C-alpha positions in Angstrom: 84.0 117.6 104.4 83.7 116.8 100.7 84.8 113.6 99.0 87.7 115.5 97.5 88.7 116.8 100.9 88.6 113.3 102.3 90.8 112.0 99.5 93.3 114.8 100.0 93.4 114.1 103.8 93.8 110.4 103.2 96.7 110.9 100.9 98.3 113.5 103.1 98.1 111.3 106.2 99.6 108.3 104.3 102.5 110.3 103.1 103.2 111.9 106.5 103.1 108.5 108.1 105.8 107.3 105.7 103.9 105.5 102.9 105.8 105.2 99.7 105.0 108.0 97.2 104.7 105.6 94.4 102.1 103.5 96.3 100.1 106.6 97.2 100.3 107.8 93.6 98.9 104.4 92.4 96.1 104.4 95.1 95.0 107.8 93.9 95.1 106.9 90.3 97.6 109.5 89.3 99.3 109.0 86.0 102.8 109.2 87.7 104.4 109.8 91.0 105.4 113.4 90.0 101.7 114.4 89.9 101.5 113.2 93.6 104.7 115.0 94.5 103.4 118.2 92.9 100.0 118.1 94.8 101.4 117.0 98.2 104.6 119.0 98.3 103.3 120.7 101.5 103.3 117.4 103.3 106.8 116.6 102.2 108.0 120.0 103.4 106.5 119.2 106.8 108.3 115.8 106.8 111.5 117.5 106.0 111.2 119.8 109.1 110.2 116.8 111.2 113.2 114.8 109.9 115.7 117.7 110.5 114.3 118.0 114.1 114.9 114.2 114.7 118.4 114.4 113.3 119.3 117.3 115.6 117.9 115.6 118.6 119.9 112.4 117.8 123.2 114.3 117.5 122.3 116.5 120.6 121.9 113.3 122.7 125.5 112.3 122.1 
């Protein structure tokens, strides 16, 4: 794995585990949070699917 790959994995895991986008953006040295959102949109899409599944499971349990 390259250093760039490690950096990308690190940021992806932080976001997936719920770290604040602004904090991750600062950690990576991005100029703004939008840069982070643009580069890691795939993680946010996965989180959306996970969250939808959680919501369905909560309402199905009632």
